[in-house]
C-alpha positions in Angstrom: -57.0 205.4 71.3 -58.2 206.9 74.6 -58.9 203.5 76.0 -55.3 202.3 75.9 -54.1 205.6 77.4 -56.4 205.2 80.4 -55.3 201.6 80.8 -51.7 202.7 80.7 -52.2 205.4 83.3 -54.1 203.0 85.6 -51.3 200.4 85.2 -48.7 203.0 85.9 -50.5 204.2 89.0 -50.8 200.6 90.2 -47.1 200.1 89.8 -46.3 203.2 91.8 -48.8 202.1 94.5 -47.1 198.7 94.7 -43.7 200.4 95.2 -45.0 202.3 98.2 -46.8 199.2 99.6 -43.7 197.1 99.2 -41.6 199.7 101.0 -44.2 199.7 103.8 -43.8 195.9 104.0 -40.0 196.3 104.2 -40.4 198.9 107.0 -42.6 196.3 108.9 -40.0 193.6 108.5 -37.3 196.0 109.8 -39.5 196.8 112.8 -39.9 200.4 111.9 -43.6 200.5 111.2 -46.5 200.1 113.7 -50.1 199.7 112.8 -53.5 200.1 114.2 -55.5 203.0 115.6 -54.6 202.8 119.3 -51.0 201.7 118.8 -50.3 204.6 116.4 -52.1 207.1 118.7 -49.8 206.0 121.6 -46.7 206.4 119.4 -47.8 209.9 118.3 -48.4 211.0 121.9 -45.0 209.5 123.0 -43.2 211.4 120.2 -42.0 208.2 118.5 -43.9 208.6 115.2 -42.0 210.3 112.3 -44.7 209.8 109.6 -48.4 208.7 109.9 -50.2 207.2 106.9 -54.0 207.1 106.9 -55.7 205.2 104.1 -57.9 207.0 101.6 -60.9 204.9 102.6 -60.5 205.5 106.4 -63.5 207.0 108.0 -63.8 210.8 108.2 -63.5 210.6 112.0 -60.3 208.6 111.8 -58.8 211.0 109.3 -59.7 214.0 111.3 -58.5 212.5 114.6 -55.0 211.7 113.2 -54.8 215.0 111.2 -55.4 217.0 114.3 -53.0 214.9 116.4 -50.2 215.1 113.9 -50.8 218.8 113.2 -50.6 219.6 116.9 -47.4 217.7 117.3 -45.9 218.7 113.9 -45.7 215.2 112.6 -45.9 214.5 108.8 -49.1 212.8 107.7 -50.3 211.5 104.4 -53.4 209.9 103.0 -52.5 206.9 100.8 -53.9 203.6 99.6 -56.7 201.3 100.7 -57.2 199.6 104.0 -57.4 196.0 102.7 -54.3 196.4 100.5 -52.3 198.1 103.2 -53.1 195.3 105.7 -52.1 192.6 103.2 -48.8 194.2 102.4 -47.8 194.6 106.1 -48.9 191.1 107.0 -51.9 192.1 109.1 -55.6 192.3 108.7 -57.3 195.4 107.4 -55.5 198.6 108.7 -56.6 202.2 108.4 -53.5 203.8 110.1 -49.8 203.1 110.2 -47.0 205.0 111.7 -43.3 205.0 110.7 -41.0 205.3 113.7 -37.7 205.6 111.8 -36.6 208.9 110.3 -34.9 207.4 107.2 -37.8 205.2 106.4 -40.2 208.1 106.9 -38.2 210.4 104.7 -38.1 207.9 101.8 -41.8 207.1 102.1 -42.6 210.8 102.1 -40.6 211.2 98.9 -42.3 208.2 97.3 -45.9 209.3 98.2 -45.3 212.9 97.3 -43.7 212.1 94.0 -46.6 209.6 93.3 -49.1 212.4 93.8 -47.3 214.8 91.5 -47.2 212.2 88.7 -51.0 212.1 88.8 -51.8 215.8 89.0 -51.4 216.1 92.7 -49.6 218.8 94.6 
């Protein structure tokens, strides 16, 4: 009985992940998402980034660098997803960092990621 429950939770988590990834793809097509370490860093320093997403499998140095930058500039940041899957959904190669430069897209992504975490015991 436990086996089907764990399968159900993993399928549900995958569906929620795919919703976020699909929305990131939409933001890319709308020209509201930029990707890559240096490009995102420039957008943060220029005050254009509204939300920064660092993948869960990004290096510790990358996570710390962007956490510090966003904290200093009061920009929302979340850890979500995997590098390979993120890159695939935004039509790029492997990506560790993306920045959303539109307030409405950023707001909706924050809701989706935060709600996603709550469903799985997150805060």
